[in-house]
MARZATOR-305473 format. One record per residue (C-alpha): x negated, y negated, z negated. Coordinates in pm, whole numbers, plus 50000, padded with zeros to 5 digits. Each point is the difference from the previous one (the first is absolute). Last residue first. Layout:
<rs>
{px->X&py->Y&pz->Z} .
...
</rs>
This chain:
<rs>
{px->71550&py->48858&pz->01960} .
{px->50094&py->49672&pz->49833} .
{px->50256&py->49974&pz->49768} .
{px->50270&py->49757&pz->50058} .
{px->50224&py->49886&pz->49692} .
{px->50395&py->49994&pz->50017} .
{px->49989&py->50225&pz->49687} .
{px->50214&py->50293&pz->50152} .
{px->49950&py->49967&pz->50377} .
{px->49639&py->49924&pz->49915} .
{px->50011&py->50345&pz->49801} .
{px->50146&py->50184&pz->50240} .
{px->49753&py->49889&pz->50288} .
{px->49703&py->50104&pz->49793} .
{px->50149&py->50307&pz->49880} .
{px->50130&py->50111&pz->50356} .
{px->49639&py->49920&pz->50114} .
{px->49847&py->50231&pz->49728} .
{px->50255&py->50293&pz->50099} .
{px->49941&py->49953&pz->50372} .
{px->49631&py->49987&pz->49989} .
{px->49987&py->50318&pz->49808} .
{px->50220&py->50158&pz->50255} .
{px->49820&py->49872&pz->50292} .
{px->49665&py->50120&pz->49849} .
{px->50116&py->50361&pz->49969} .
{px->50098&py->49982&pz->50358} .
{px->49700&py->49825&pz->50100} .
{px->49748&py->50262&pz->49815} .
{px->50187&py->50273&pz->50188} .
{px->49970&py->49848&pz->50315} .
{px->49601&py->49949&pz->49937} .
{px->49831&py->49667&pz->49965} .
{px->49829&py->49718&pz->50225} .
{px->49802&py->50217&pz->50200} .
{px->50304&py->50153&pz->50137} .
{px->50249&py->50284&pz->49872} .
{px->50361&py->49903&pz->50130} .
{px->50311&py->49878&pz->49871} .
{px->50372&py->50093&pz->50034} .
{px->50154&py->49797&pz->49691} .
{px->50374&py->49962&pz->49913} .
{px->49957&py->50277&pz->49752} .
{px->49769&py->49774&pz->49799} .
{px->50254&py->49733&pz->49943} .
{px->50250&py->50225&pz->49908} .
{px->49768&py->50146&pz->49742} .
{px->49907&py->49641&pz->49857} .
{px->50396&py->49940&pz->49966} .
{px->50068&py->50321&pz->49826} .
{px->49698&py->49860&pz->49744} .
{px->50149&py->49691&pz->49942} .
{px->50355&py->50144&pz->49962} .
{px->49859&py->50256&pz->49751} .
{px->49818&py->49734&pz->49811} .
{px->50312&py->49809&pz->49932} .
{px->49965&py->49633&pz->50089} .
{px->50006&py->49736&pz->49789} .
{px->50292&py->49796&pz->49966} .
{px->50168&py->49751&pz->50261} .
{px->50334&py->49886&pz->49949} .
{px->50126&py->49858&pz->50313} .
{px->49840&py->50249&pz->50235} .
{px->49956&py->50275&pz->49743} .
{px->50382&py->50068&pz->50008} .
{px->49947&py->50371&pz->49921} .
{px->50135&py->50109&pz->50316} .
{px->49869&py->49717&pz->50194} .
{px->49645&py->50047&pz->49879} .
{px->50010&py->50371&pz->50072} .
{px->50167&py->49949&pz->50369} .
{px->49746&py->49734&pz->50085} .
{px->49705&py->50255&pz->49898} .
{px->50124&py->50282&pz->50191} .
{px->50033&py->49805&pz->50295} .
{px->49648&py->49852&pz->50009} .
{px->49895&py->50354&pz->49950} .
{px->50187&py->50148&pz->50261} .
{px->49924&py->49698&pz->50257} .
{px->49594&py->49995&pz->49915} .
{px->49937&py->49775&pz->50294} .
{px->49742&py->50066&pz->50266} .
{px->49665&py->49884&pz->50107} .
{px->49910&py->50229&pz->50305} .
{px->49805&py->50308&pz->50054} .
{px->50056&py->50060&pz->49622} .
{px->49824&py->49919&pz->49651} .
{px->49815&py->49683&pz->50132} .
{px->50293&py->49777&pz->49889} .
{px->50324&py->50016&pz->49807} .
{px->50304&py->49793&pz->49969} .
{px->50289&py->49940&pz->49761} .
{px->50304&py->49820&pz->49988} .
{px->50249&py->50028&pz->49701} .
{px->50363&py->49889&pz->49998} .
{px->50248&py->49863&pz->49761} .
{px->50094&py->49778&pz->50248} .
{px->49938&py->49661&pz->49827} .
{px->49729&py->50223&pz->49789} .
{px->49768&py->50036&pz->50310} .
{px->49684&py->50148&pz->49850} .
{px->49711&py->50037&pz->50204} .
{px->49754&py->50287&pz->49987} .
{px->49637&py->50014&pz->50196} .
{px->49800&py->50325&pz->50033} .
{px->49661&py->50035&pz->50177} .
{px->49762&py->50271&pz->50060} .
{px->49604&py->50058&pz->50064} .
{px->50003&py->49656&pz->50094} .
{px->49730&py->49821&pz->50197} .
{px->49759&py->49831&pz->49813} .
{px->49857&py->49664&pz->49980} .
{px->50028&py->49964&pz->49619} .
{px->50071&py->50234&pz->49691} .
{px->49838&py->50328&pz->50150} .
{px->50092&py->50339&pz->50146} .
{px->50343&py->49859&pz->50017} .
{px->50360&py->50027&pz->49804} .
{px->50238&py->49739&pz->50053} .
{px->50319&py->49886&pz->49795} .
{px->50238&py->49748&pz->50099} .
{px->50310&py->49845&pz->49795} .
{px->50320&py->49805&pz->50068} .
{px->50232&py->49867&pz->49700} .
{px->50384&py->49864&pz->50151} .
{px->50109&py->49749&pz->50232} .
{px->49684&py->50017&pz->50243} .
{px->50080&py->49782&pz->50299} .
{px->50149&py->50159&pz->50303} .
{px->49777&py->50126&pz->50246} .
{px->49931&py->49903&pz->50373} .
{px->49655&py->50101&pz->50166} .
{px->49889&py->49801&pz->50306} .
{px->49907&py->49960&pz->50350} .
{px->49844&py->50349&pz->50095} .
{px->49915&py->50038&pz->50355} .
{px->50191&py->50203&pz->50300} .
{px->49889&py->50059&pz->50334} .
{px->49866&py->50349&pz->49967} .
{px->50313&py->50079&pz->49781} .
{px->49972&py->50003&pz->49611} .
{px->50129&py->50285&pz->49797} .
{px->49678&py->50067&pz->49831} .
{px->49699&py->50225&pz->49972} .
{px->49696&py->50026&pz->49783} .
{px->50117&py->50344&pz->49854} .
{px->50342&py->50042&pz->50110} .
{px->50338&py->49834&pz->50087} .
{px->49990&py->49688&pz->49776} .
{px->50255&py->49743&pz->50050} .
{px->50277&py->50178&pz->49872} .
{px->49954&py->49933&pz->49656} .
{px->49918&py->49642&pz->50056} .
{px->50346&py->49938&pz->50125} .
{px->49956&py->49890&pz->50372} .
{px->50101&py->49656&pz->50147} .
{px->50037&py->49921&pz->50324} .
{px->49919&py->49694&pz->50267} .
{px->50018&py->49942&pz->50361} .
{px->49871&py->50121&pz->50307} .
{px->49701&py->49787&pz->50015} .
{px->49904&py->50197&pz->49722} .
{px->50052&py->49964&pz->49623} .
{px->49997&py->50216&pz->49666} .
{px->50163&py->49898&pz->49685} .
{px->49930&py->50247&pz->49692} .
{px->50203&py->50062&pz->49733} .
{px->49961&py->50034&pz->49635} .
{px->50205&py->50233&pz->49772} .
{px->49818&py->49892&pz->49689} .
{px->49875&py->50328&pz->49890} .
{px->49843&py->50069&pz->50376} .
{px->49833&py->49686&pz->50014} .
{px->49839&py->50025&pz->49666} .
{px->49874&py->50335&pz->50132} .
{px->49871&py->49899&pz->50356} .
{px->49770&py->49677&pz->49894} .
{px->49703&py->50259&pz->49854} .
{px->50015&py->50165&pz->50354} .
{px->49853&py->50358&pz->49920} .
{px->50238&py->50158&pz->50205} .
{px->49833&py->49790&pz->50283} .
{px->50250&py->49815&pz->50221} .
{px->49730&py->49789&pz->50163} .
{px->50291&py->49734&pz->50117} .
{px->50160&py->49998&pz->49642} .
{px->49653&py->49900&pz->49846} .
{px->49957&py->49757&pz->50284} .
{px->50341&py->49839&pz->49946} .
{px->49914&py->49969&pz->49594} .
{px->49687&py->49815&pz->50112} .
{px->49619&py->50043&pz->49910} .
{px->49774&py->49699&pz->50010} .
{px->50047&py->49824&pz->49649} .
{px->50029&py->50353&pz->49825} .
{px->49705&py->50134&pz->50204} .
{px->49771&py->49705&pz->49865} .
{px->50143&py->50037&pz->49645} .
{px->49898&py->50374&pz->49998} .
{px->50186&py->50309&pz->50105} .
{px->50386&py->50011&pz->49940} .
{px->50104&py->50047&pz->49626} .
{px->50128&py->49663&pz->49991} .
{px->50232&py->50054&pz->50284} .
{px->50172&py->50273&pz->49815} .
{px->50065&py->49784&pz->49684} .
{px->50137&py->49745&pz->50247} .
{px->50243&py->50240&pz->50167} .
{px->50129&py->50104&pz->49689} .
{px->50038&py->49633&pz->49867} .
{px->50178&py->49871&pz->50295} .
{px->50175&py->49704&pz->49944} .
{px->49768&py->49905&pz->49727} .
{px->49730&py->50102&pz->50186} .
{px->50088&py->49823&pz->50305} .
{px->49756&py->49703&pz->50025} .
{px->49660&py->50089&pz->49859} .
{px->50050&py->50410&pz->50033} .
{px->50149&py->49990&pz->50356} .
{px->49733&py->49693&pz->50077} .
{px->49703&py->50238&pz->49908} .
{px->50172&py->50301&pz->50191} .
{px->49980&py->49785&pz->50318} .
{px->50323&py->49879&pz->50177} .
{px->49956&py->50113&pz->50374} .
{px->50309&py->50218&pz->50006} .
{px->50192&py->49705&pz->49929} .
{px->50244&py->50065&pz->49700} .
{px->50334&py->49949&pz->49991} .
{px->50185&py->49967&pz->49655} .
{px->50366&py->50124&pz->49944} .
{px->50234&py->49778&pz->49827} .
{px->50179&py->49823&pz->50324} .
{px->49673&py->49912&pz->50112} .
{px->49687&py->49968&pz->49790} .
{px->49681&py->49907&pz->50225} .
{px->49647&py->50124&pz->50066} .
{px->49740&py->49825&pz->50284} .
{px->49674&py->50183&pz->50113} .
{px->50139&py->50176&pz->50294} .
{px->50138&py->49671&pz->50154} .
{px->49658&py->49846&pz->50010} .
{px->49839&py->50243&pz->50254} .
{px->49624&py->49954&pz->50022} .
{px->49926&py->50322&pz->49798} .
{px->50222&py->50220&pz->50220} .
{px->49675&py->50143&pz->50197} .
{px->50102&py->50225&pz->50290} .
{px->49714&py->50222&pz->50048} .
{px->49995&py->50191&pz->50338} .
{px->49808&py->50347&pz->50125} .
{px->50031&py->50126&pz->49630} .
{px->49682&py->50188&pz->49892} .
{px->50116&py->50174&pz->49694} .
{px->49791&py->50237&pz->49742} .
{px->49651&py->49841&pz->50106} .
{px->49934&py->49905&pz->49613} .
{px->50027&py->49625&pz->50106} .
{px->50305&py->50028&pz->50204} .
{px->50187&py->50217&pz->49716} .
{px->49881&py->49706&pz->49733} .
{px->50100&py->49739&pz->50251} .
{px->50385&py->50118&pz->49995} .
{px->50016&py->50060&pz->49651} .
{px->49906&py->49692&pz->49808} .
{px->50065&py->49796&pz->50347} .
{px->50190&py->49725&pz->49836} .
{px->50254&py->49997&pz->50304} .
{px->49880&py->50199&pz->50279} .
{px->50240&py->50149&pz->50230} .
{px->49878&py->50287&pz->50240} .
{px->50095&py->49942&pz->50367} .
{px->50125&py->50326&pz->50202} .
{px->50326&py->49784&pz->50103} .
{px->49802&py->49760&pz->50159} .
{px->50274&py->49772&pz->50207} .
{px->50280&py->50042&pz->49700} .
{px->49740&py->49974&pz->49746} .
{px->49866&py->49689&pz->50159} .
{px->50346&py->49859&pz->50034} .
{px->50113&py->50061&pz->49639} .
{px->49678&py->49836&pz->49903} .
{px->50080&py->49694&pz->50213} .
{px->50357&py->49989&pz->49803} .
{px->49819&py->49984&pz->49674} .
{px->49778&py->49693&pz->50109} .
{px->49624&py->49976&pz->49995} .
{px->49909&py->50319&pz->50197} .
{px->49637&py->50124&pz->49948} .
{px->49940&py->50316&pz->50255} .
{px->49672&py->50173&pz->50009} .
{px->49925&py->50230&pz->50267} .
{px->49766&py->50310&pz->49933} .
</rs>
């Protein structure tokens, strides 16, 4: 196994262009597990931990640009006030050690349906910046995933950053697992309110071949809030609206049976999670006080 460790972004892109089969590694929280269990034996590892350009974040033209190498712990500490949904999801990732090592870019590159960072990014309409020696392009996160652990990256491309607008409304995230810590999600759900656009964002994970938004549920809720003037004059939501929202979220799923849960359980759980998460986020919108999932 060859090991490449560039110290500048340009060198990393050059290495990927000349070694298109190289497996990028950032925190190593996914790649090293697969190597240790014999599930993967890459011919070349491309270590990106020495590339400083990947570890910065900035605010440009009203949008955050978060380097692919920013770990979960920094997302929580430095961006929790700007991206509360992503921060809540980051707190559910593994242990403190994993959160200090695992990165947002690595989570995207793994393209697991159960990636905890994916639903909040979907709910916030994030974009993924990918680069190669040929140039730069941005991909809406909803189009980034193409299948189970598959994505749109070409062989010579690397994830450079994630672009996402700071929250203008309440955001929430919920997760079901077989235990409280260091667990792969049975299913996850995120919701973000965008009051200035009178729009709702959603994202679900581990309940379909790819992370995906619950578009019909989001459009239903946004229309209800607009029709009843709830964006400007928020009141308790009718139970019928909450229940219908959960039903539409569950209808978006396409789960499988596996060792963590059955398809039927995931479908039922998504409806329950959607109702509860909507309750948290709406209460925050009404009161201005954040509730922790």
